[in-house]
Structure formats: C-alpha cells, structure tokens
C-alpha positions as CSV (number, residue, x, y, z in Angstrom):
1,M,18.2,-8.4,-0.2
2,D,15.7,-7.7,-2.9
3,R,12.3,-6.4,-2.0
4,D,9.6,-9.1,-1.9
5,P,6.5,-9.4,-4.0
6,P,2.9,-9.8,-2.9
7,S,2.0,-13.2,-1.6
8,H,-1.1,-14.4,-3.4
9,T,-3.0,-17.2,-4.9
10,T,-3.2,-17.8,-8.7
11,T,-4.5,-20.5,-10.9
12,P,-1.7,-20.9,-13.4
13,E,-2.3,-21.2,-17.1
14,P,1.0,-21.5,-19.1
15,P,1.9,-19.3,-20.8
16,P,1.5,-16.7,-19.2
17,H,2.2,-18.3,-15.9
18,P,0.8,-18.1,-12.4
19,A,2.4,-15.1,-10.8
20,D,0.8,-12.5,-13.0
21,E,0.6,-10.1,-10.2
22,A,4.0,-10.7,-8.5
23,S,6.6,-8.0,-8.7
24,H,9.9,-9.0,-7.2
25,W,11.2,-12.0,-5.2
26,G,13.9,-11.6,-2.6
27,D,16.8,-14.0,-3.0
28,A,19.4,-15.0,-0.5
29,D,21.8,-14.0,-3.2
30,H,21.2,-10.9,-5.3
31,D,20.0,-11.6,-8.8
32,P,22.1,-10.0,-11.5
33,A,20.4,-7.0,-12.9
34,P,22.5,-6.0,-16.0
35,T,20.2,-3.2,-17.2
36,G,21.9,-0.5,-19.2
37,N,21.9,3.1,-18.2
38,S,21.4,5.0,-21.4
39,S,21.9,4.9,-25.1
40,A,24.8,7.3,-24.8
41,G,27.3,4.9,-26.1
42,H,25.2,3.7,-29.1
43,P,25.1,5.3,-32.6
44,M,22.0,7.4,-33.2
45,Q,19.4,5.8,-35.5
46,S,18.2,7.7,-38.5
47,W,15.3,10.0,-38.3
48,R,13.3,7.8,-40.7
49,V,13.7,4.8,-38.4
50,F,13.0,6.9,-35.4
51,F,9.8,8.3,-36.8
52,R,8.7,4.8,-37.9
53,Q,9.2,3.4,-34.4
54,F,7.5,6.4,-32.8
55,V,4.4,6.0,-35.0
56,T,4.4,2.2,-34.1
57,L,4.6,3.0,-30.4
58,A,2.2,6.0,-30.0
59,G,0.3,6.2,-33.3
60,P,-2.3,3.5,-32.5
61,Y,-4.0,6.0,-30.2
62,W,-5.7,7.3,-33.3
63,N,-7.1,3.9,-34.0
64,S,-8.0,2.9,-30.5
65,R,-11.4,3.0,-28.7
66,E,-10.8,6.7,-28.2
67,K,-10.2,7.3,-31.9
68,W,-13.3,9.5,-32.5
69,H,-12.3,11.8,-29.6
70,A,-8.7,11.8,-30.9
71,W,-9.7,12.6,-34.5
72,G,-12.2,15.2,-33.4
73,M,-9.7,17.0,-31.2
74,T,-7.1,16.8,-34.0
75,A,-9.4,18.3,-36.5
76,A,-10.3,21.1,-34.2
77,L,-6.7,21.7,-33.5
78,I,-5.9,22.0,-37.2
79,T,-8.8,24.3,-37.8
80,L,-7.8,26.6,-34.9
81,T,-4.2,26.6,-36.1
82,G,-5.4,27.9,-39.5
83,A,-7.4,30.6,-37.6
84,Q,-4.2,31.5,-35.7
85,V,-2.4,32.0,-39.0
86,G,-5.2,34.4,-40.1
87,V,-4.3,36.8,-37.2
88,P,-0.7,37.7,-38.5
89,V,-2.0,37.9,-42.0
90,A,-4.7,40.4,-40.9
91,L,-2.1,42.3,-38.9
92,N,0.1,42.5,-42.0
93,L,-2.6,44.1,-44.0
94,W,-3.6,46.3,-41.1
95,N,0.0,47.5,-40.7
96,E,0.1,48.6,-44.4
97,R,-3.0,50.7,-44.0
98,L,-1.9,52.1,-40.6
99,F,1.5,53.4,-41.8
100,D,-0.1,54.7,-45.1
101,A,-2.6,56.6,-42.9
102,L,0.1,58.0,-40.7
103,E,2.2,59.0,-43.7
104,Q,-0.8,60.8,-45.2
105,R,-2.0,62.1,-41.8
106,M,-5.5,60.6,-42.3
107,F,-7.0,60.8,-38.8
108,G,-10.4,59.3,-39.7
109,E,-8.7,56.3,-41.2
110,F,-6.5,56.0,-38.1
111,L,-9.6,55.9,-35.9
112,T,-11.2,53.2,-38.1
113,L,-8.0,51.1,-37.9
114,I,-8.1,51.3,-34.1
115,G,-11.6,49.7,-34.2
116,V,-10.3,47.0,-36.6
117,L,-7.4,46.3,-34.3
118,A,-9.8,45.8,-31.4
119,I,-11.7,43.2,-33.5
120,I,-8.4,41.4,-34.3
121,V,-7.4,41.4,-30.6
122,V,-10.7,39.9,-29.5
123,A,-10.5,37.3,-32.3
124,N,-6.9,36.4,-31.4
125,V,-7.8,36.0,-27.7
126,T,-10.7,33.7,-28.5
127,I,-8.7,31.6,-30.9
128,V,-5.6,31.3,-28.7
129,T,-7.7,30.4,-25.6
130,T,-9.8,27.8,-27.4
131,H,-6.7,26.4,-29.1
132,L,-5.0,26.0,-25.7
133,R,-7.9,24.1,-24.2
134,V,-8.2,21.8,-27.2
135,K,-4.5,21.1,-27.3
136,R,-4.2,20.3,-23.7
137,R,-7.2,18.0,-23.8
138,L,-5.6,16.1,-26.7
139,Q,-2.2,16.0,-24.9
140,V,-3.6,14.6,-21.7
141,S,-5.8,12.1,-23.5
142,W,-2.9,10.8,-25.6
143,R,-0.7,10.7,-22.5
144,R,-3.4,8.7,-20.6
145,W,-3.7,6.2,-23.4
146,L,0.1,5.7,-23.8
147,T,0.6,5.5,-20.0
148,R,-2.1,2.9,-19.7
149,R,-0.5,0.9,-22.5
150,M,2.9,1.0,-21.0
151,I,1.7,0.2,-17.5
152,N,-0.3,-2.7,-18.9
153,E,2.9,-4.0,-20.6
154,W,5.0,-3.4,-17.6
155,M,2.7,-4.7,-14.8
156,A,1.7,-8.0,-16.5
157,S,2.8,-11.6,-16.1
158,G,5.9,-10.6,-14.0
159,R,7.5,-8.7,-16.9
160,H,8.3,-5.8,-14.5
161,Y,10.6,-8.3,-12.7
162,Q,12.0,-10.1,-15.7
163,V,12.9,-6.9,-17.5
164,T,15.2,-6.0,-14.6
165,Q,17.2,-9.1,-15.3
166,I,18.1,-8.5,-19.0
167,P,20.5,-6.1,-20.5
168,G,19.3,-3.1,-22.4
169,E,18.3,0.6,-22.3
170,H,15.3,0.3,-20.0
171,D,16.5,1.4,-16.6
172,N,14.2,3.4,-14.3
173,P,10.9,2.3,-15.8
174,D,9.0,4.5,-13.3
175,G,10.7,7.7,-14.6
176,R,10.1,6.6,-18.2
177,I,6.4,6.0,-17.6
178,A,5.8,9.1,-15.4
179,E,8.0,11.7,-17.1
180,D,9.2,10.6,-20.5
181,I,5.7,9.6,-21.7
182,R,4.6,13.1,-20.6
183,I,7.3,14.7,-22.7
184,T,6.7,12.2,-25.6
185,T,3.0,13.2,-26.0
186,E,3.1,16.8,-24.9
187,Y,6.1,17.8,-27.0
188,A,4.9,15.8,-30.0
189,I,1.7,17.8,-30.1
190,D,3.5,21.1,-29.4
191,L,6.0,20.5,-32.1
192,A,3.4,19.2,-34.6
193,H,1.3,22.3,-34.0
194,S,4.2,24.8,-34.3
195,L,5.4,23.0,-37.5
196,L,1.9,23.1,-39.0
197,Y,1.5,26.8,-38.0
198,S,4.9,27.6,-39.6
199,A,3.9,25.7,-42.8
200,M,0.6,27.6,-43.0
201,L,2.4,30.9,-42.2
202,L,5.0,30.1,-44.9
203,V,2.4,29.5,-47.5
204,S,0.4,32.7,-46.6
205,F,3.4,35.1,-46.4
206,T,5.2,33.6,-49.4
207,H,2.3,34.7,-51.5
208,I,2.2,38.2,-49.8
209,L,6.0,38.6,-50.1
210,W,6.0,37.5,-53.7
211,T,3.5,40.1,-54.5
212,L,5.4,42.8,-52.6
213,S,8.6,42.0,-54.3
214,G,7.5,44.2,-57.2
215,P,8.7,43.9,-60.8
216,P,10.7,40.8,-61.7
217,E,13.6,43.0,-62.8
218,V,16.2,43.7,-60.1
219,H,18.9,46.4,-60.7
220,L,22.3,45.6,-59.2
221,N,25.4,47.7,-59.9
222,G,24.0,48.8,-63.2
223,H,23.0,45.3,-64.2
224,E,19.4,44.2,-64.6
225,L,18.6,40.8,-63.3
226,Y,15.3,38.9,-64.0
227,L,14.4,37.5,-60.6
228,P,10.6,37.1,-59.9
229,G,9.7,37.3,-56.2
230,H,13.3,38.1,-55.3
231,L,12.4,38.9,-51.7
232,V,11.1,35.3,-51.3
233,W,14.4,33.8,-52.5
234,V,16.3,36.1,-50.2
235,A,14.2,35.0,-47.2
236,M,14.7,31.3,-48.1
237,V,18.4,31.7,-48.4
238,Y,18.5,33.7,-45.1
239,A,16.5,31.0,-43.2
240,A,18.3,28.1,-44.8
241,L,21.7,29.5,-43.8
242,G,20.5,30.0,-40.2
243,T,18.9,26.5,-40.0
244,T,22.1,24.8,-41.4
245,V,24.3,26.4,-38.8
246,A,21.9,25.7,-36.0
247,V,21.6,22.0,-36.9
248,L,25.3,21.6,-37.1
249,L,25.8,23.3,-33.7
250,G,23.0,21.4,-32.1
251,R,23.9,17.8,-33.2
252,P,25.4,16.9,-29.8
253,L,22.3,18.1,-27.9
254,V,20.2,14.9,-28.2
255,R,22.8,12.8,-26.7
256,A,23.5,15.3,-24.0
257,V,19.8,15.5,-23.1
258,N,19.5,11.7,-23.0
259,R,22.5,11.5,-20.7
260,R,21.0,14.1,-18.4
261,Q,17.6,12.4,-18.2
262,T,19.2,9.1,-17.3
263,A,21.4,10.7,-14.6
264,E,18.4,12.6,-13.1
265,A,16.4,9.4,-13.0
266,D,19.2,7.5,-11.3
267,F,19.4,10.3,-8.7
268,R,15.6,10.2,-8.0
269,F,15.7,6.4,-7.8
270,G,18.5,6.5,-5.2
271,L,16.5,9.0,-3.0
272,V,13.3,6.9,-3.3
273,H,15.2,3.7,-2.5
274,A,16.7,5.3,0.7
275,R,13.2,6.5,1.7
276,E,11.7,3.1,1.3
277,N,14.5,1.6,3.5
278,S,14.9,4.4,6.0
279,L,14.4,2.1,9.0
280,A,17.2,-0.3,8.1
281,I,19.5,2.7,7.3
282,A,18.7,4.3,10.7
283,L,19.3,1.0,12.6
284,L,22.6,0.4,10.9
285,R,23.7,4.0,11.1
286,G,24.2,4.0,7.4
287,E,23.5,7.7,6.8
288,A,27.1,8.6,6.0
289,G,27.3,5.9,3.3
290,E,23.9,7.1,1.9
291,R,25.1,10.7,1.8
292,R,28.2,9.6,-0.1
293,H,26.1,7.7,-2.5
294,F,23.7,10.6,-3.0
295,V,26.7,12.9,-3.7
296,E,28.0,10.5,-6.3
297,L,24.7,10.3,-8.0
298,F,24.3,14.0,-8.0
299,R,27.8,14.4,-9.4
300,G,26.6,12.3,-12.3
301,A,23.5,14.5,-12.7
302,K,25.7,17.6,-12.5
303,G,28.1,16.3,-15.1
304,A,25.2,15.5,-17.5
305,W,23.8,19.0,-16.8
306,D,27.2,20.6,-17.6
307,R,27.4,18.6,-20.9
308,Q,23.9,19.8,-21.8
309,T,24.9,23.3,-20.9
310,I,27.8,23.3,-23.3
311,A,25.6,21.9,-26.1
312,L,22.9,24.6,-25.4
313,S,25.5,27.3,-25.1
314,N,26.8,26.6,-28.6
315,I,23.3,26.9,-30.0
316,F,22.3,30.0,-27.9
317,L,25.4,31.8,-29.1
318,F,24.2,31.6,-32.6
319,V,20.4,31.8,-31.9
320,S,20.8,35.0,-29.8
321,S,22.8,36.7,-32.6
322,W,20.4,35.5,-35.2
323,A,17.4,36.8,-33.2
324,V,18.8,40.4,-33.1
325,L,19.7,40.3,-36.8
326,S,16.2,39.0,-37.7
327,Q,14.7,42.2,-36.2
328,V,16.4,44.6,-38.6
329,F,17.4,42.5,-41.6
330,P,13.9,42.6,-43.2
331,I,13.8,46.4,-43.0
332,L,17.3,46.7,-44.5
333,I,16.2,44.5,-47.4
334,A,13.1,46.5,-48.1
335,A,14.5,50.0,-47.4
336,P,16.2,50.6,-50.8
337,R,12.8,50.4,-52.6
338,Y,11.2,52.8,-50.1
339,I,14.2,55.2,-50.5
340,A,13.8,55.0,-54.3
341,G,10.1,55.9,-54.0
342,A,8.9,52.5,-55.3
343,I,6.8,51.8,-52.2
344,S,5.0,53.8,-49.5
345,L,5.9,53.7,-45.8
346,G,3.0,51.3,-45.4
347,G,4.4,49.1,-48.2
348,L,7.9,49.2,-46.5
349,M,6.4,48.0,-43.1
350,Q,4.2,45.4,-44.8
351,T,7.2,44.0,-46.7
352,A,9.4,44.0,-43.7
353,Q,6.8,42.2,-41.6
354,A,6.0,39.7,-44.4
355,F,9.8,38.9,-44.8
356,Q,10.1,38.5,-41.0
357,Q,7.1,36.2,-40.8
358,M,8.4,34.1,-43.7
359,A,11.9,33.9,-42.3
360,A,10.4,32.9,-38.9
361,A,8.4,30.1,-40.5
362,L,11.5,28.8,-42.3
363,S,13.5,29.1,-39.0
364,W,11.3,26.5,-37.2
365,P,14.3,24.1,-36.8
366,I,16.3,26.8,-35.2
367,D,13.6,27.8,-32.7
368,N,12.7,24.2,-31.8
369,L,16.0,22.4,-31.9
370,A,16.4,22.1,-28.1
371,K,12.8,20.9,-27.7
372,V,13.2,18.4,-30.5
373,A,16.3,17.0,-28.9
374,E,14.5,16.6,-25.5
375,W,11.5,15.1,-27.2
376,R,13.5,12.6,-29.2
377,A,15.5,11.6,-26.1
378,S,12.3,10.9,-24.2
379,V,10.7,9.0,-27.0
380,E,13.8,6.8,-27.3
381,R,13.7,6.1,-23.5
382,V,10.0,5.0,-23.7
383,Q,10.8,3.0,-26.9
384,G,13.6,1.3,-25.1
385,L,11.3,0.2,-22.2
386,H,8.6,-0.9,-24.7
387,E,11.1,-3.0,-26.7
388,A,12.5,-4.7,-23.6
389,L,9.0,-5.5,-22.3
390,D,8.0,-6.8,-25.7
391,A,11.1,-9.0,-25.9
392,V,10.2,-10.5,-22.5
393,A,6.6,-11.1,-23.6
394,R,7.8,-12.8,-26.8
395,K,10.1,-15.1,-24.9
396,R,7.5,-16.3,-22.4
397,G,6.7,-19.9,-23.2
398,Q,8.7,-20.0,-26.4
399,A,11.6,-22.2,-27.3
400,S,14.9,-20.3,-27.8
401,S,15.9,-19.3,-31.3
402,E,19.2,-20.2,-32.8
403,G,22.1,-18.2,-31.4
404,E,20.0,-17.1,-28.3
405,P,20.3,-18.3,-24.7
406,P,18.2,-21.5,-24.1
407,M,14.8,-21.0,-22.4
408,I,12.9,-23.3,-20.0
409,A,9.7,-24.7,-21.5
410,T,6.6,-24.5,-19.4
411,T,3.7,-26.9,-20.1
412,R,0.5,-28.2,-18.5
413,N,0.5,-31.7,-16.9
414,D,-2.4,-34.0,-17.4
415,T,-2.1,-35.2,-13.8
416,P,-2.1,-33.4,-10.4
417,H,1.7,-33.4,-10.3
418,L,4.4,-30.8,-10.6
419,S,7.1,-32.3,-12.8
420,F,10.7,-31.2,-13.6
421,R,12.4,-32.8,-16.6
422,A,16.1,-32.3,-17.2
423,L,15.6,-28.9,-15.6
424,A,18.7,-26.7,-15.4
425,V,18.5,-23.1,-14.1
426,N,20.8,-20.5,-15.5
427,N,21.5,-16.8,-15.0
428,P,20.4,-14.5,-17.9
429,D,24.0,-14.4,-19.1
430,G,24.0,-18.3,-19.4
431,S,26.1,-19.1,-16.3
432,P,24.7,-22.1,-14.4
433,V,22.7,-21.7,-11.2
434,L,21.3,-25.2,-10.7
435,L,22.5,-28.3,-12.6
436,P,19.9,-30.5,-14.5
437,F,17.6,-32.8,-12.4
438,D,14.4,-34.7,-12.7
439,C,11.7,-34.6,-10.0
440,D,8.0,-35.2,-9.5
441,I,6.0,-33.6,-6.7
442,N,2.6,-35.1,-6.1
443,Y,-0.5,-33.4,-4.8
444,G,-0.5,-33.4,-1.0
445,D,3.3,-33.8,-0.7
446,R,5.2,-31.7,1.8
447,V,8.7,-30.9,0.6
448,L,11.5,-29.0,2.4
449,I,14.2,-27.5,0.3
450,T,17.4,-26.6,2.1
451,G,21.0,-25.6,1.2
452,D,21.5,-22.9,-1.5
453,S,18.7,-20.5,-0.8
454,G,19.5,-18.4,-3.9
455,A,19.1,-21.4,-6.2
456,A,16.0,-22.5,-4.4
457,V,14.3,-19.1,-4.8
458,K,15.2,-19.1,-8.6
459,L,13.5,-22.6,-8.8
460,F,10.4,-21.0,-7.3
461,K,10.6,-18.3,-9.9
462,V,10.8,-20.9,-12.6
463,V,7.5,-22.4,-11.4
464,A,6.0,-18.9,-11.2
465,G,7.0,-18.2,-14.8
466,L,9.4,-15.4,-13.8
467,W,12.7,-17.1,-14.6
468,P,12.8,-18.5,-18.1
469,W,16.6,-18.8,-18.3
470,G,17.8,-22.4,-18.4
471,N,17.1,-25.8,-20.0
472,G,14.6,-28.5,-19.7
473,S,10.9,-28.2,-18.9
474,V,8.4,-27.7,-16.1
475,A,4.9,-29.3,-16.2
476,L,2.4,-27.6,-13.9
477,P,-0.4,-29.6,-12.2
478,V,-3.6,-29.9,-14.2
479,D,-5.6,-28.1,-11.5
480,G,-5.1,-26.3,-8.3
481,S,-4.3,-22.7,-7.4
482,I,-0.7,-21.7,-6.5
483,F,0.2,-19.4,-3.6
484,F,3.7,-17.9,-3.3
485,M,4.6,-16.9,0.2
486,T,7.7,-14.8,0.2
487,Q,10.2,-14.0,3.0
488,R,8.6,-10.6,3.4
489,P,5.0,-10.1,2.1
490,Y,4.4,-7.1,-0.1
491,L,2.4,-4.5,1.8
492,P,0.8,-2.0,-0.6
493,L,0.0,1.5,0.6
494,G,-3.7,1.6,1.6
495,S,-6.0,0.4,4.3
496,L,-5.2,-2.6,6.4
497,R,-8.2,-4.4,4.9
498,D,-6.8,-4.0,1.4
499,T,-3.4,-5.0,2.5
500,V,-4.5,-8.2,4.1
501,C,-6.7,-9.1,1.1
502,Y,-4.1,-8.2,-1.5
503,P,-4.3,-8.6,-4.5
504,G,-8.0,-9.2,-4.0
505,L,-10.4,-12.0,-3.3
506,P,-12.9,-13.6,-5.6
507,T,-15.7,-12.7,-3.2
508,P,-15.7,-10.0,-0.5
509,V,-15.5,-11.0,3.1
510,N,-16.9,-9.2,6.2
511,D,-14.9,-7.6,8.9
512,Q,-15.7,-10.3,11.5
513,Y,-14.1,-13.0,9.2
514,L,-11.0,-10.8,8.7
515,Q,-10.7,-10.2,12.4
516,A,-11.0,-13.9,13.1
517,I,-8.3,-14.6,10.6
518,L,-6.0,-12.1,12.1
519,Q,-6.7,-13.5,15.6
520,R,-5.7,-17.0,14.4
521,V,-2.3,-15.8,13.2
522,G,-1.6,-13.8,16.3
523,L,-2.5,-10.4,15.0
524,G,-5.8,-9.9,16.8
525,A,-4.8,-6.4,18.0
526,L,-4.9,-5.3,14.3
527,G,-8.5,-6.3,13.9
528,K,-9.8,-2.9,15.0
529,R,-7.5,-1.1,12.5
530,L,-8.9,-2.5,9.2
531,D,-10.0,0.9,8.0
532,E,-6.7,2.7,8.9
533,T,-4.4,3.7,6.0
534,E,-0.7,3.5,6.8
535,N,2.6,2.6,5.3
536,W,2.3,-0.8,6.8
537,E,5.8,-1.8,5.8
538,Q,7.1,0.8,8.2
539,V,4.4,0.3,10.9
540,L,4.6,-3.5,11.3
541,A,7.6,-5.4,12.6
542,S,9.1,-8.1,10.4
543,G,7.5,-10.9,12.4
544,E,4.1,-9.2,12.2
545,Q,4.6,-8.9,8.4
546,Q,5.3,-12.6,8.2
547,R,2.2,-13.4,10.3
548,L,0.2,-11.2,7.9
549,G,1.4,-13.4,5.1
550,F,-0.1,-16.4,6.8
551,A,-3.4,-14.5,7.2
552,R,-3.4,-14.0,3.4
553,L,-2.8,-17.7,3.0
554,L,-5.9,-18.5,5.1
555,L,-8.0,-16.1,3.0
556,H,-7.0,-17.4,-0.4
557,R,-7.2,-21.1,0.4
558,P,-4.8,-22.4,-2.2
559,Q,-4.0,-26.1,-3.1
560,W,-0.3,-25.6,-3.8
561,I,1.7,-23.5,-1.3
562,F,5.3,-22.3,-1.9
563,I,7.0,-20.8,1.1
564,Q,10.2,-18.9,0.9
565,E,11.8,-18.6,4.4
566,A,8.5,-17.0,5.5
567,T,9.1,-17.8,9.3
568,D,12.7,-16.7,9.7
569,S,11.6,-13.6,11.7
570,L,9.5,-15.6,14.1
571,S,10.6,-17.2,17.4
572,Q,10.9,-21.0,17.3
573,Q,7.7,-21.4,19.2
574,S,5.8,-19.1,16.9
575,E,7.3,-20.8,13.9
576,I,6.0,-24.2,15.1
577,R,2.6,-22.6,15.8
578,M,2.3,-21.2,12.3
579,M,3.4,-24.5,10.7
580,E,0.9,-26.4,12.8
581,L,-1.8,-23.9,11.7
582,L,-0.8,-24.5,8.1
583,L,-1.1,-28.3,8.4
584,E,-4.4,-28.0,10.3
585,E,-6.0,-25.7,7.7
586,F,-4.5,-27.3,4.6
587,P,-4.3,-31.1,5.3
588,Q,-4.5,-32.0,1.6
589,A,-2.5,-29.2,0.1
590,T,1.0,-29.5,-1.4
591,I,3.5,-27.5,0.7
592,I,7.0,-26.7,-0.7
593,T,9.1,-24.8,1.7
594,I,12.5,-23.1,1.5
595,G,14.2,-22.9,4.9
596,N,17.2,-24.0,6.8
597,H,15.7,-24.2,10.3
598,D,16.0,-27.7,11.8
599,G,12.5,-27.3,13.3
600,L,10.9,-27.3,9.8
601,K,11.9,-30.9,9.0
602,A,9.2,-32.2,11.3
603,F,6.5,-30.7,9.1
604,H,7.6,-32.1,5.8
605,Q,7.7,-35.6,4.4
606,R,10.4,-35.1,1.7
607,H,13.7,-33.3,1.8
608,I,15.7,-31.8,-1.1
609,L,19.2,-30.5,-0.5
610,L,20.6,-28.0,-3.0
611,N,24.4,-28.5,-2.4
612,R,26.6,-25.7,-3.7
613,V,29.5,-27.0,-5.7
614,N,32.0,-24.8,-7.7
615,G,29.6,-21.9,-7.7
616,F,26.4,-23.7,-8.7
617,A,23.9,-25.9,-7.0
618,V,23.4,-29.7,-7.3
619,V,20.2,-31.4,-6.3
620,E,20.4,-34.2,-3.7
621,F,17.3,-36.1,-2.7
622,Q,17.3,-37.2,1.0
C-alpha cells in the first residue's frame, strides 16, 4: 500500500486546490505509476535546443533577487580567469630568458630570473586561491537558487504526487534535486571557466606563436612556400584532428552516463524504501526477497557502469596516446629551426611551450568530453523533472485540449455544498475507475462510503485536487476548511510537538493544551514526550498513529472532514470511542468516511456504495 500523506486542514481555493501540503494518499489498490526510467531510448536533441532549454531552466538566476551577487561573482570570476592566463604567458617569456641565460652561461641573469619566478609563484597562488573561493561561492549560490526553485515546483499543490502518476522521464525526483542539480550548476561553471580560460589562452598564445613562427617563407624539399604564422596553422590542424577523433569516439558517452545515473538512482531508492519499511519486512521475514531485489537493482547499476566503462575506454585509448604525443610534438616541430641556427635555445623552448599551450587550448573538447557528457545527462534529468512538474501545473484547473485525455473541472460553489456533476474518474491512461454520477453533499451531512476502497480514495483525491483525470466537474463549498484524514497519518521526522501540529497551526498552542488533546484521544502517556525527537513512524504502533491523526483533527478544527479508513487499526471499542469523540467535538461539521466496518454505519446519516462491476466502480445511493 502506498505511503500516506499528512492529515491537515486547508481552506480550498480552486485552482490550486485544498491539499497543497499533501504528499501521497494510500489506496486500497495501488495507483498506476507509469513514470519512465530514462531517456535512453529517445533520440538525443540538438545542442542548440539543449542549450536553449538549459538557459530557460537555470539562466533566470542572473535575473533573480540574487542578480547583483550573481553578476558580481561572475565579473570577479572572469577577471580572475584573465589573471590566470597571465601566469602561463609570463612563464613563457620567463622560459625564453632562462634558457638563453643558460645557453650563454649568464649566472647573474639566472639569479635575477629566480627572483622573478618567486614573484610569479606568489601571484599564481594568490590568483588560484581567490579564484577557487569565488567560483565555489558562485556554484553553491546558483545551486541553492535552482534547488529552491525545483523544490518549490515539486512540493506545491500536490504536484509531487501527481507527477508520479504520469509517464515521462522524471523518475527519482529526490536524486535529480539532490545530485543532478549539483552537477548541473557545479559542472556548468567549471566548464564555462575552463572554456573561457582556453579561449583567452588561445588568443594570447596565438599572437606569441605567430610571432615566433619567423619569416612567412617556409622551405620544404627545395620549395619555398609563403605561409605566414605557419606554426599557428600546424597547431590548429593538430588540435582539430585530435578533437574530431575524440568527439567521434565519445558520442555514446552521454547516453551511457544517463543510463548509469538512472540505474544508480533506482538502486538508492530501493535501499531507502527498504529502510523506511524495515519493520514490515522484518515481521514478514521478507529479507530474502529484498536481497534478491537489491541484487537485481545493483545488476542494473553494474551493467550501466560497464557500458560507461566501454565508452570511457574508447576515449581514454585515444586521449592517453594523444597526451604523450603532445609532450614531444611541439619540440619536434620547432627543432629544425633551432638546428638551422634560426633561433636560440630560449627561442626553441618558448616556441615549444607556446605551441603546447595553443594546442591545449584548442583541445578543450578532448579534455572535457567526459565531463560535458555527465553534465548534459544531469541537465536533461533536471529538465525532465521540471517539464513534468510544469505540465502538471498547467493542467491544474484547465479544460483538456484536443487530442489529450479529459480533465475534471474544479469550481467554487456559491452555497455551502459539495457538488459532483456527471463526474467520472479515470486512470491517467484513460481507463475508467468510477462511472459518471451526480451527487450533492450538504454542510453538516455525515456520509459513509463503502465498497470499492480504491475508487473511493481516488474520489477523495479528486476533491483534494490531486486527481484531475476524468470527466465532469466538482464544485467545492463556498466556505469551510477541509481536513483529509488518511489511513496512516504522515509523521515527519522531528519533535513530537511538531509531529502532532503538522503542518502547522495558525496560532501556537501551549503544552498543556497539547497534552489535553493527546489525553482525549488516548495518548496521554505521550504528553511528557513533546520535546523528544524520534522517527515516530517507527516508534508508534499503527493504532497510536491513527489516534494521533484524531489529535490533529481536534487541533485544526475543520468544517469538512474526509476520513479514509482511519480507524481500521483500532479495536471496535476504540473505534466507537473515536467516532463518538468526533461527533461530540464537531456536531455541525460535514463528515465523509471511507470504511467497510459495520460499526461505522451508526455514525452516519447517508450511505454511498461503490459497487465494482467489470473492473470499475458504479455509485449506488442507499
């Protein structure tokens, strides 16, 4: 059975609808959750489309309330990157003077150059340290902004529940928010910085290498060719060849990285799910089945790891060879001019270093291909969740478009009634759950719904605004707060006081009042534990959890109360006592209860039977 959401009171305003804080309702029948696993089977979108979507998703950070901080850090980062480029340029000039001094055995010049080197080292340490601090501040600030945005989209108006019911590439939202957003922001800044650094390095050393190329005439096998800056062109061809080969070899890597991230997220989710349900697993002796499930999940993670390893191996075979060649190729290119006496030893080393720096700048795609692949995979995972949540938000309260599944219309009544008109409830795939019916529930009515519990719970979700799939309309009462009391109340981690008052009260209450409430529902022994912090879902028995749900009801004082089998763990006597307490405390409130216990009929005036016929439910008024 699905985990249950927090029971709480809301004052509905459609749309969005009442249960803005609810997370997940437990059905007697499992809801279909056709979420996709990954984008592995879909064609990769173009880089132009990808960058446009990325800017739309994460770019508004530079126009948010934090924009001055963001632009200030960005400007500082660009300035420091330029200073970083100055260090290799200074070392290039220093190398020329050093080797010329060594060739001419100038000891005084040698000592002077040692002092210059000390200055360069101090400057480099200062620049690199400051750059690291600024970069990390910008990374964490951007991550905080995007995380807050995604959490706000996810944990709003029941979208976190609805998104689990629709197909698409948005599985494991917790992993996408916690890990993929980190990679999205951190890697974006890392890659942007290294790209800017390479571009500045390219501009600086292109000029140096062009100057060091010597006369525009190049002699080759007795022929004279006019080729200004020939070393620049050689470096460009050399880097272009390496980049082309690396890109071709690395094309499968993005897909492999995406598959691995999805498999790893599935494995983590399986472990967390088992931890959260450890008591049930232990009581049922289900450890062997869980172990098999973990092994299967890990097999998927290992298979994805192996596919990524193959993709990385193809790249590393080339990159490792290219790295060795890059160490000696510049010297081999410049050596003929030194042998011919056209340049000094210092000129040879300066030329080789300039060639190497320019080739390194042009080889940015080779050096960052794996990181780009991982970054893009994470961006697409965050984008997939964002698009799914956005689709859910757009559908809320809107009529269905042509060619799309019909949606239930939610309106506001001008009377204190809850009205259903030609209401039919479907699954997200369009298959029927509950056939069309009309019904009015007046303020103060007490209605018992029996029969098909799965269809009844989905009807509650329709009222809560969590289940838009179907036809017809629902008109909410003009006034009155709504309280949804689920089979198992949601118990957040924290103190008992916060757990009882979840999700919060309009005005604070003192401990004496809370203790009196707990005493009334049979939990007086917990009154002295209000400040204790525990995993209350594991500490409290199921019957105690249901009594705690009634305590919340007494605290929130709603006018419309929806109860989903919230007494099934209580003894018959305790169930009667809780229902009597309910009628005593809320004599004027509307009470709508899902339950199949015969003892519940005495506490309700009206009875609705959801009779299951041919796989779907039919409403019968009794």
